[in-house]
C-alpha positions as CSV (number, residue, x, y, z in Angstrom):
1,M,25.5,28.4,-5.7
2,A,28.6,29.2,-3.7
3,A,29.0,27.6,-0.3
4,E,28.4,31.0,1.4
5,R,25.1,31.5,-0.6
6,V,23.7,28.2,0.5
7,H,24.7,28.7,4.1
8,D,23.0,32.2,4.1
9,L,19.8,30.8,2.6
10,A,19.6,28.1,5.3
11,M,20.4,30.5,8.2
12,N,17.9,33.0,7.0
13,A,15.1,30.5,7.0
14,D,12.2,31.0,9.4
15,T,13.0,27.6,10.9
16,T,16.3,28.6,12.4
17,N,19.0,26.1,13.5
18,T,20.2,28.3,16.3
19,R,20.0,26.1,19.5
20,E,21.0,26.0,23.1
21,G,24.2,24.2,22.3
22,L,25.6,20.7,22.8
23,S,25.5,19.9,26.5
24,G,27.7,17.3,28.3
25,E,24.5,15.6,29.7
26,L,23.1,15.1,26.2
27,V,26.4,13.6,24.9
28,Q,26.4,11.2,27.8
29,R,22.9,10.1,27.1
30,L,23.6,9.6,23.4
31,N,26.7,7.6,24.2
32,A,24.8,5.5,26.6
33,V,22.2,4.7,24.0
34,L,24.4,4.2,21.0
35,G,27.8,3.0,22.4
36,P,31.2,3.9,20.8
37,A,30.3,2.6,17.3
38,G,27.1,4.6,17.2
39,C,28.3,8.0,18.4
40,L,31.3,9.4,16.5
41,T,33.1,12.7,16.9
42,G,36.0,14.6,15.2
43,D,38.1,12.8,12.7
44,A,36.1,9.6,13.2
45,I,33.4,11.3,11.1
46,E,34.0,10.6,7.5
47,A,33.7,13.5,5.1
48,R,30.9,11.8,3.1
49,H,28.7,12.5,6.1
50,Y,29.0,16.2,6.0
51,R,30.4,17.2,2.6
52,D,27.5,18.2,0.3
53,W,27.5,16.1,-2.9
54,L,27.5,19.2,-5.1
55,G,30.2,20.9,-3.0
56,S,27.9,23.6,-1.5
57,R,29.3,23.2,2.0
58,A,31.4,21.0,4.3
59,I,30.4,21.5,8.0
60,R,31.6,18.7,10.2
61,P,28.9,18.0,12.8
62,A,29.7,17.8,16.5
63,L,28.3,14.3,16.5
64,L,27.5,11.6,13.9
65,L,24.7,9.4,15.4
66,R,24.5,5.9,14.0
67,P,21.6,4.0,15.6
68,A,21.3,0.3,15.0
69,S,17.6,-0.1,15.7
70,T,14.3,1.7,15.7
71,A,14.4,1.8,19.5
72,E,17.8,3.6,19.4
73,V,16.4,6.1,16.8
74,S,13.6,6.8,19.2
75,A,15.9,7.3,22.2
76,V,18.2,9.6,20.1
77,L,15.3,11.8,18.9
78,R,13.7,11.9,22.3
79,A,17.0,13.2,23.8
80,C,17.6,15.7,21.0
81,H,14.0,17.0,21.2
82,E,14.4,17.5,25.0
83,F,17.6,19.4,24.5
84,N,16.3,21.3,21.4
85,L,19.2,20.1,19.1
86,P,18.5,19.9,15.4
87,V,19.1,16.6,13.6
88,T,19.8,15.9,9.9
89,P,18.7,12.4,8.9
90,Q,20.9,10.7,6.3
91,G,20.4,7.8,3.8
92,G,22.9,7.1,1.1
93,L,23.7,10.8,0.6
94,T,23.2,10.7,-3.2
95,G,20.6,13.5,-3.4
96,L,21.1,16.6,-5.4
97,V,19.2,19.3,-3.5
98,S,21.7,19.8,-0.6
99,A,19.3,18.3,2.0
100,A,21.3,15.6,3.9
101,A,24.6,17.4,4.6
102,P,24.3,19.1,8.1
103,L,24.1,22.8,8.5
104,A,26.0,24.6,11.4
105,G,24.8,23.4,14.7
106,E,23.1,20.2,13.4
107,L,23.8,16.7,14.4
108,A,24.0,14.0,11.6
109,L,21.7,11.0,12.0
110,S,22.8,8.2,9.7
111,L,20.8,5.0,9.4
112,E,23.6,3.1,7.7
113,R,23.8,0.5,10.5
114,M,20.2,-0.5,10.0
115,R,20.7,-2.8,7.0
116,N,18.6,-5.9,7.8
117,I,16.3,-7.5,5.2
118,E,13.9,-8.9,7.8
119,E,11.5,-10.9,5.6
120,V,10.5,-11.9,2.1
121,D,6.9,-13.1,2.1
122,R,6.1,-14.9,-1.2
123,F,2.4,-15.2,-0.4
124,T,1.9,-11.4,-0.1
125,S,4.7,-10.6,-2.5
126,T,6.3,-8.2,0.0
127,M,9.7,-7.6,1.6
128,T,10.2,-6.0,5.0
129,V,13.5,-4.0,5.3
130,E,15.3,-1.5,7.5
131,A,15.9,1.9,6.2
132,G,19.7,1.6,5.7
133,V,19.5,-1.3,3.2
134,P,21.0,-0.3,-0.2
135,L,18.5,-0.4,-3.1
136,Q,20.7,-2.8,-5.0
137,S,20.7,-5.3,-2.1
138,I,16.9,-5.2,-2.2
139,Q,16.9,-5.8,-5.9
140,E,19.3,-8.7,-5.6
141,Q,17.4,-10.3,-2.6
142,A,14.1,-10.1,-4.5
143,G,15.8,-11.7,-7.5
144,Q,17.0,-14.6,-5.4
145,H,13.3,-15.3,-4.5
146,G,12.2,-15.1,-8.1
147,M,10.7,-11.6,-7.6
148,L,11.4,-8.1,-8.8
149,F,11.5,-4.8,-6.8
150,P,10.9,-2.4,-9.7
151,L,12.5,0.8,-8.3
152,D,15.7,1.4,-10.2
153,L,18.1,4.4,-10.5
154,G,21.7,5.0,-11.4
155,A,22.7,5.3,-7.7
156,R,21.3,1.9,-6.9
157,G,24.6,0.7,-5.4
158,S,24.9,3.5,-2.8
159,C,21.4,5.0,-2.2
160,T,19.4,3.4,0.6
161,I,15.7,2.6,0.7
162,G,15.2,5.1,3.6
163,G,16.4,7.9,1.4
164,N,14.4,6.6,-1.6
165,L,11.3,6.7,0.6
166,A,12.1,10.1,2.1
167,T,12.4,11.6,-1.3
168,N,9.8,9.5,-3.1
169,A,12.4,8.4,-5.6
170,G,11.4,7.8,-9.2
171,G,14.1,6.4,-11.5
172,N,13.9,4.4,-14.7
173,R,10.7,2.4,-14.5
174,V,8.1,4.9,-13.3
175,I,6.3,4.6,-16.6
176,R,5.1,1.1,-15.6
177,Y,5.4,0.7,-11.9
178,G,5.1,4.2,-10.4
179,M,7.3,6.1,-7.9
180,T,8.5,4.8,-4.5
181,R,5.2,5.6,-2.8
182,A,3.4,3.3,-5.3
183,L,5.8,0.4,-4.3
184,T,5.3,0.7,-0.6
185,L,2.6,-0.9,1.6
186,G,3.8,0.1,5.1
187,V,6.2,2.4,6.8
188,E,7.5,2.7,10.4
189,A,8.7,6.1,11.3
190,V,9.9,8.0,14.4
191,L,8.6,11.5,15.2
192,A,10.8,14.3,16.4
193,D,9.9,13.6,20.0
194,G,10.8,9.9,19.8
195,T,7.3,8.6,19.3
196,I,7.3,5.5,17.1
197,I,4.6,5.3,14.4
198,D,4.2,1.6,13.5
199,G,2.5,1.6,10.1
200,L,4.1,-1.7,9.0
201,N,1.5,-3.9,7.3
202,K,1.2,-6.0,4.2
203,L,-2.4,-5.1,3.4
204,R,-3.1,-4.1,-0.2
205,K,-6.5,-2.7,0.9
206,N,-6.6,-0.6,4.1
207,N,-9.0,2.3,4.3
208,S,-9.0,2.6,8.1
209,G,-8.6,6.4,8.4
210,Y,-5.8,8.6,7.0
211,D,-2.9,6.9,5.2
212,L,-0.2,8.1,7.6
213,N,2.5,6.4,5.5
214,Q,2.1,9.2,3.0
215,L,3.0,11.8,5.6
216,F,6.5,10.5,5.6
217,I,7.1,9.3,2.1
218,G,8.5,12.3,0.2
219,S,8.8,14.5,3.3
220,E,12.6,14.6,3.0
221,G,13.1,13.8,6.7
222,T,11.3,16.9,7.9
223,L,8.2,15.2,9.5
224,G,9.8,12.0,10.8
225,V,12.6,9.5,10.4
226,I,11.6,6.4,8.4
227,T,13.2,3.3,10.0
228,R,11.5,0.3,8.3
229,A,9.2,-0.4,5.4
230,V,7.1,-3.1,3.7
231,L,7.8,-3.0,0.0
232,K,5.8,-4.5,-2.9
233,L,7.4,-7.1,-5.1
234,I,6.2,-8.5,-8.4
235,P,7.0,-11.9,-10.1
236,K,10.4,-11.6,-11.9
237,P,9.7,-11.1,-15.6
238,A,10.8,-13.9,-17.9
239,S,11.9,-11.6,-20.6
240,Q,13.8,-8.3,-20.9
241,A,14.4,-6.6,-24.2
242,V,16.3,-3.3,-24.6
243,A,17.1,-1.2,-27.6
244,L,18.8,2.2,-28.3
245,C,17.3,4.2,-31.1
246,G,18.5,7.3,-33.0
247,L,15.8,9.9,-33.9
248,Q,15.8,13.1,-35.8
249,S,13.3,15.2,-33.8
250,F,11.5,15.4,-30.5
251,D,8.2,14.9,-32.4
252,Q,9.5,11.6,-33.5
253,V,10.5,10.8,-29.9
254,A,6.9,11.5,-28.7
255,E,5.5,9.4,-31.6
256,L,7.9,6.5,-30.8
257,L,6.7,6.6,-27.2
258,L,3.0,6.3,-28.4
259,H,4.0,3.5,-30.8
260,C,5.7,1.6,-28.0
261,Q,2.8,2.2,-25.6
262,R,0.3,0.9,-28.1
263,S,2.3,-2.1,-29.3
264,L,4.0,-3.2,-26.1
265,A,1.1,-2.3,-23.8
266,G,1.9,-3.3,-20.3
267,N,5.3,-4.7,-21.2
268,L,6.8,-1.2,-21.7
269,T,9.0,-0.6,-18.6
270,A,11.3,2.2,-19.5
271,F,11.5,5.0,-22.1
272,E,14.6,7.0,-21.6
273,V,15.9,9.8,-23.8
274,L,19.3,11.5,-24.2
275,W,19.6,14.7,-26.2
276,D,22.6,14.8,-28.5
277,N,24.3,17.4,-26.3
278,T,24.4,14.7,-23.5
279,Y,25.5,11.9,-25.9
280,Q,28.3,14.1,-27.1
281,L,29.4,14.9,-23.5
282,I,29.5,11.1,-22.8
283,A,31.6,10.5,-25.8
284,K,34.0,13.3,-24.9
285,H,34.4,12.8,-21.1
286,L,33.6,9.2,-20.5
287,P,35.6,7.2,-23.0
288,E,35.2,4.0,-21.0
289,V,31.5,3.9,-22.0
290,S,31.0,2.1,-25.3
291,L,28.5,4.0,-27.5
292,P,26.6,1.7,-29.8
293,L,25.4,4.4,-32.1
294,E,27.5,7.2,-33.6
295,P,27.0,10.7,-32.2
296,G,25.1,13.0,-34.4
297,Y,21.4,12.0,-34.0
298,P,19.5,14.8,-32.3
299,F,17.9,12.3,-29.9
300,Y,18.6,8.8,-28.5
301,A,15.8,6.8,-27.0
302,L,16.4,3.7,-24.8
303,V,13.4,1.4,-24.8
304,E,12.9,-1.5,-22.4
305,S,10.2,-4.2,-22.4
306,M,9.7,-6.9,-19.8
307,G,7.2,-9.7,-20.0
308,T,6.4,-13.4,-19.4
309,D,7.2,-15.0,-22.7
310,A,11.0,-14.8,-23.3
311,A,11.0,-15.9,-27.0
312,G,7.7,-14.3,-28.0
313,D,8.4,-11.0,-26.3
314,Q,11.8,-10.6,-28.0
315,R,10.2,-11.3,-31.4
316,N,7.5,-8.8,-30.8
317,F,10.0,-6.2,-29.6
318,V,12.1,-6.6,-32.8
319,D,9.0,-6.4,-35.0
320,I,7.7,-3.3,-33.3
321,L,11.1,-1.5,-33.8
322,N,11.4,-2.7,-37.3
323,Q,8.0,-1.1,-38.0
324,A,9.4,2.1,-36.6
325,L,12.4,1.9,-38.8
326,E,10.4,1.1,-41.9
327,S,8.1,4.1,-41.3
328,G,11.0,6.4,-40.8
329,L,10.1,7.1,-37.2
330,I,13.6,6.1,-36.1
331,K,16.7,6.3,-38.2
332,D,18.9,3.7,-36.6
333,C,18.5,1.1,-33.8
334,V,20.6,-1.3,-31.8
335,I,18.8,-4.2,-30.1
336,A,20.5,-6.1,-27.3
337,E,21.0,-9.8,-27.9
338,S,22.4,-10.8,-24.6
339,E,22.4,-9.8,-20.9
340,R,25.8,-8.3,-21.3
341,Q,24.5,-6.1,-24.2
342,I,21.5,-5.1,-22.1
343,E,23.9,-3.9,-19.4
344,G,25.9,-2.1,-22.0
345,L,22.9,-0.1,-23.3
346,W,21.8,0.8,-19.8
347,R,25.4,1.8,-19.0
348,V,25.0,4.5,-21.7
349,R,21.9,5.8,-20.0
350,D,23.4,5.7,-16.5
351,A,26.5,7.5,-17.9
352,A,24.4,10.6,-18.4
353,A,24.4,11.2,-14.7
354,D,28.1,10.6,-14.5
355,I,28.8,13.6,-16.7
356,I,28.6,15.7,-13.5
357,T,31.9,14.3,-12.3
358,G,33.4,13.2,-15.7
359,A,33.2,16.7,-17.3
360,G,34.0,18.7,-14.3
361,F,31.6,20.6,-12.0
362,M,28.1,20.9,-13.5
363,H,24.9,22.2,-11.9
364,A,22.2,19.4,-12.0
365,Y,18.5,20.0,-12.4
366,D,15.5,17.6,-12.1
367,V,12.2,18.9,-13.4
368,S,9.0,17.6,-14.9
369,L,6.6,18.9,-17.5
370,G,4.1,17.7,-20.1
371,I,5.7,15.6,-22.8
372,A,4.2,17.8,-25.5
373,D,6.2,20.7,-24.1
374,M,9.6,18.9,-23.9
375,G,10.8,19.6,-27.4
376,Y,10.2,23.3,-26.9
377,F,11.7,23.2,-23.4
378,G,14.9,21.6,-24.6
379,D,15.4,24.2,-27.3
380,E,14.3,27.1,-25.2
381,V,16.3,26.3,-22.1
382,Q,19.5,26.0,-24.1
383,R,18.7,29.3,-26.0
384,R,18.1,31.2,-22.7
385,L,21.2,29.8,-21.0
386,T,23.5,30.5,-24.0
387,A,22.0,34.0,-24.5
388,K,23.2,34.9,-20.9
389,W,26.4,32.8,-20.9
390,P,27.7,32.1,-24.5
391,Q,30.2,29.6,-23.1
392,A,27.4,27.5,-21.5
393,V,27.7,23.7,-21.8
394,V,24.3,22.1,-21.5
395,G,23.1,18.5,-21.5
396,L,19.6,17.2,-21.3
397,F,18.3,13.6,-20.6
398,G,15.7,11.9,-18.6
399,H,12.8,9.6,-18.0
400,I,10.8,11.1,-20.8
401,G,8.1,8.4,-20.7
402,D,6.9,9.9,-17.3
403,G,7.6,13.5,-18.0
404,N,11.0,13.9,-16.2
405,V,13.9,15.9,-17.7
406,H,17.3,16.3,-16.1
407,I,19.6,19.2,-17.1
408,V,23.3,19.6,-16.4
409,V,24.9,23.0,-16.9
410,N,28.3,24.6,-16.8
411,V,28.4,28.3,-17.8
412,G,32.1,28.9,-17.5
413,P,34.9,29.5,-15.0
414,D,32.5,31.2,-12.5
415,T,29.8,28.5,-12.8
416,R,29.7,27.6,-9.1
417,A,29.0,31.2,-8.1
418,L,26.3,31.6,-10.6
419,H,23.9,28.9,-9.4
420,R,21.2,31.3,-8.4
421,P,20.8,33.1,-11.8
422,I,21.0,29.7,-13.5
423,D,18.2,28.5,-11.2
424,E,16.1,31.6,-12.0
425,T,16.6,31.0,-15.8
426,I,15.5,27.4,-15.7
427,Y,12.7,27.6,-13.1
428,Q,11.2,30.7,-14.8
429,L,10.7,28.6,-17.9
430,I,9.3,25.7,-15.9
431,Q,6.8,28.0,-14.3
432,E,5.7,29.3,-17.7
433,L,5.0,25.7,-18.8
434,N,3.2,24.8,-15.6
435,G,5.8,22.2,-14.7
436,S,7.4,21.1,-11.5
437,I,10.8,22.3,-10.2
438,S,11.4,18.8,-8.8
439,A,10.4,15.6,-10.4
440,E,12.2,13.1,-8.0
441,H,15.0,14.6,-5.9
442,G,12.8,16.8,-3.6
443,I,13.3,20.4,-2.6
444,G,16.0,20.4,0.1
445,I,17.8,23.7,0.4
446,M,18.8,24.3,-3.2
447,K,15.2,24.5,-4.5
448,K,13.6,26.1,-1.5
449,P,13.5,29.7,-2.8
450,F,11.6,28.5,-5.9
451,L,8.9,26.2,-4.3
452,G,6.3,28.9,-5.2
453,C,7.0,28.2,-8.9
454,S,5.2,24.9,-8.5
455,R,3.1,25.1,-5.3
456,S,0.4,27.6,-4.3
457,E,0.5,29.7,-1.1
458,A,-2.3,27.6,0.3
459,E,-0.4,24.4,-0.3
460,I,2.8,25.7,1.3
461,A,0.8,27.0,4.2
462,L,-0.6,23.5,4.8
463,M,2.9,22.0,4.5
464,R,4.0,24.4,7.3
465,T,1.0,23.4,9.4
466,L,1.9,19.7,9.1
467,K,5.5,20.5,10.0
468,K,4.5,22.5,13.0
469,S,2.1,19.8,14.2
470,L,4.6,16.9,13.9
471,D,7.8,18.7,14.8
472,P,6.8,21.7,17.0
473,R,10.4,22.5,17.9
474,G,11.7,22.2,14.3
475,I,14.5,19.9,15.1
476,L,14.2,17.6,12.0
477,S,16.0,18.9,9.0
478,P,15.3,22.5,9.8
479,G,15.4,25.0,6.9
480,R,14.6,22.4,4.2
481,I,11.7,22.6,1.7
482,F,10.4,26.0,3.0
């Protein structure tokens, strides 16, 4: 939607961001806590800290707060709570729901200076990290210790673990390892009034009362600011096999998924699918990406297997896909024979997300629904969009093994201004299919008007009760989610 539309939605929320104003006393306190490197103003604030990733708005905050420790986060929030100043927590700023860019009157709170990997414990298979550590750094550190942190997504180099936790990120390997909450044992978070909740522990079994970690994971920074976490690691697999397959129908896609689940069992780590419309967009707008199969197949499935027997797993993987070829389930297949080729196949999948920038502005959607409904959904969403906007360019792709579809849309020269009617078209169909309007990016501001498509009034009322209890003054990410 246009910048004005987004701004109006936020300002009309019942959690208003109208406050008393930024006092000199508060600025002095924050400067005293954070020092010159931690409290930036004016031109010292880079545009990435306030320009929304999708271009919805660009409101430079009066202050960018950059604490370097949990104690500093606590002191900052205590002061902002006292002065009733709203704060927008920020991770890597790679989200797609307009949540992390500040609204008018909000201060930005970035955890980018909290980048310490504090410990890797090989006996409990855990890693303790601060919230500002990039996901890729965690993956690399785990690898150096012969371990794997399974969370993986295209923005791995720029997203941070704090943002991943706050949004309960999913990514490429949910089919085997689950979402971020399933990969987390403990969380430290700071409440709106500065209270530190130390939930850091390495226990796999801990039924001592409510699991408070789950209050903060997936709460999009509205209930508390996550500052540290204990993450689960697994032994690094000895094998990785990847293939890209061309298929003629979504029914065959679903059957291939079942075939791989039965034959690969616990080794199946990813099952990613690109519709041909997305594959064609990659071919047209991202010529630097090498496409191993020719465009023209209705669907392309990337299959990944990881196991403990390098030679045996590769042979089994090839045999399983040969069976699919011989039965006519797939029409063509490229199997990676080296680490470089594995990276090349994954580059094709990651390129689907790059269409947003490579092909010009496109609205991005992240939904989930039953796998049995996905073939119909793909056809019907394109039919409804092109019926309203004949010039519409649509691309579909996603983590089909776990029911997650991404859609990118451009409906013509006025596409930015038409975000709301595009939303209504897509989310109406999702509601009809009993799906979710958000699979992994959260609600933020962009999806807030449509939360009722996926959650009942009673559920939303309980969310509001939790928000009021933990943040009575509404200073943490006001106007997000509901």
